[in-house]
C-alpha positions as CSV (number, residue, x, y, z in Angstrom):
1,X,0.0,0.0,0.0
2,X,3.0,2.4,0.7
3,X,4.3,1.9,-2.8
4,X,0.9,2.3,-4.3
5,X,0.4,5.6,-2.6
6,X,3.9,6.8,-3.7
7,X,3.2,5.8,-7.3
8,X,-0.4,6.8,-8.0
9,X,-2.3,10.0,-7.4
10,X,-5.5,7.9,-6.9
11,X,-4.2,4.7,-5.3
12,X,-6.2,1.6,-4.9
13,X,-7.7,1.0,-1.4
14,X,-6.6,-2.0,0.7
15,X,-10.0,-3.7,-0.1
16,X,-9.5,-3.4,-3.8
17,X,-6.0,-4.9,-3.4
18,X,-7.2,-7.7,-1.4
19,X,-9.9,-8.5,-3.9
20,X,-7.4,-8.3,-6.8
21,X,-5.0,-10.6,-5.0
22,X,-7.7,-13.2,-4.4
23,X,-8.7,-13.5,-8.0
24,X,-8.2,-17.1,-9.2
25,X,-6.9,-16.0,-12.6
26,X,-4.5,-13.3,-11.3
27,X,-0.8,-13.3,-11.0
28,X,0.9,-10.7,-8.7
29,X,4.6,-10.4,-8.5
30,X,7.0,-8.4,-6.3
31,X,10.4,-6.9,-7.2
32,X,12.9,-6.9,-4.3
33,X,16.3,-5.2,-3.9
34,X,18.4,-6.5,-1.0
35,X,15.3,-8.1,0.6
36,X,13.2,-4.9,0.4
37,X,10.1,-4.8,-1.7
38,X,10.6,-2.0,-4.2
39,X,7.8,-2.7,-6.7
40,X,5.0,-5.0,-7.8
41,X,2.8,-5.8,-10.7
42,X,-0.4,-7.7,-11.3
43,X,-2.0,-9.3,-14.3
44,X,-5.0,-11.4,-14.9
45,X,-6.0,-13.7,-17.7
46,X,-9.4,-14.3,-19.2
47,X,-9.5,-17.3,-21.5
48,X,-6.7,-16.5,-24.0
49,X,-6.4,-12.7,-23.1
50,X,-4.2,-11.0,-20.6
51,X,-4.7,-7.7,-18.8
52,X,-2.1,-6.0,-16.7
53,X,-3.7,-4.2,-13.7
54,X,-0.7,-2.4,-12.2
55,X,3.0,-1.9,-12.6
56,X,4.5,0.1,-9.8
57,X,8.1,0.8,-8.7
58,X,8.8,2.9,-5.7
59,X,10.1,6.3,-7.2
60,X,13.3,6.0,-5.1
61,X,14.2,2.8,-7.0
62,X,13.1,3.5,-10.5
63,X,15.3,3.1,-13.6
64,X,17.1,0.1,-12.1
65,X,15.3,-2.6,-14.2
66,X,12.6,-3.7,-11.7
67,X,9.7,-2.8,-14.0
68,X,11.4,-4.5,-16.9
69,X,12.0,-7.7,-14.9
70,X,8.3,-7.7,-13.9
71,X,7.2,-7.2,-17.5
72,X,9.6,-10.1,-18.6
73,X,8.0,-12.3,-16.0
74,X,4.5,-11.5,-17.5
75,X,5.8,-12.3,-20.9
76,X,6.9,-15.8,-19.7
77,X,3.4,-16.2,-18.1
78,X,1.6,-15.1,-21.2
79,X,3.6,-17.6,-23.2
80,X,3.0,-20.4,-20.7
81,X,-0.8,-19.7,-20.8
82,X,-0.7,-19.3,-24.6
83,X,-2.3,-15.9,-24.4
84,X,-2.9,-14.0,-27.6
85,X,-2.1,-10.7,-26.1
86,X,-1.4,-8.6,-22.9
87,X,-3.1,-5.3,-22.6
88,X,-2.9,-2.3,-20.2
89,X,-3.9,1.2,-19.7
90,X,-1.4,4.0,-19.1
91,X,-1.9,7.7,-18.4
92,X,-1.4,9.5,-21.7
93,X,1.0,11.9,-20.0
94,X,3.2,9.2,-18.4
95,X,5.9,9.4,-21.1
96,X,8.4,7.3,-19.1
97,X,6.0,4.4,-18.7
98,X,4.9,4.6,-22.4
99,X,8.5,4.4,-23.5
100,X,9.1,1.5,-21.1
101,X,6.1,-0.5,-22.4
102,X,7.0,0.2,-26.0
103,X,10.5,-1.1,-25.4
104,X,8.8,-4.3,-24.3
105,X,6.8,-4.7,-27.5
106,X,3.6,-3.0,-26.4
107,X,2.0,-0.6,-28.9
108,X,-0.7,2.0,-28.7
109,X,-4.0,0.6,-30.0
110,X,-6.6,2.8,-28.5
111,X,-7.6,5.7,-26.2
112,X,-9.9,5.8,-23.2
113,X,-11.1,9.4,-22.9
114,X,-11.4,10.6,-19.3
115,X,-10.4,7.2,-17.9
116,X,-8.4,8.6,-15.0
117,X,-10.3,10.9,-12.6
118,X,-7.6,12.3,-10.1
119,X,-6.2,14.1,-11.9
120,X,-8.4,13.9,-15.0
121,X,-6.6,12.3,-17.9
122,X,-7.0,10.0,-20.9
123,X,-5.6,6.6,-20.9
124,X,-3.7,5.1,-23.8
125,X,-4.5,1.4,-24.4
126,X,-1.2,-0.5,-25.1
127,X,-1.1,-4.1,-26.2
128,X,1.5,-6.7,-27.0
129,X,0.4,-9.4,-29.3
130,X,1.9,-12.9,-29.1
131,X,0.7,-14.2,-32.5
132,X,0.7,-12.3,-35.8
133,X,-2.8,-13.4,-36.6
134,X,-4.3,-11.6,-33.6
135,X,-2.8,-8.2,-34.5
136,X,-5.4,-5.8,-35.8
């Protein structure tokens, strides 16, 4: 919850987190440095589709590869589950995250206007396809 509050202007509540962690089709991973939790990420799969809920790294530990390691782990899980794609939403103004996701093969496929409320902002939908025949 501490990392969540440091990373997001409108953090999830403890109840939302507990519910997400209890989902049967969810995978939540932590990133550690010297035994300290510095980040986490969660995804869920629905049939042959994957959706990343959160990727968060404590601001004091960013740009050290934690987010990339979490995304690579999701890649392995997507391949293990034979998912067609992984998709996520990211604030349109979060250029650092957009560059990170693009470097891992995600590309912009849509826009959700007014998706974020605090502060108000659009969300880019970014998706990584695992088979050529599923790309639009």
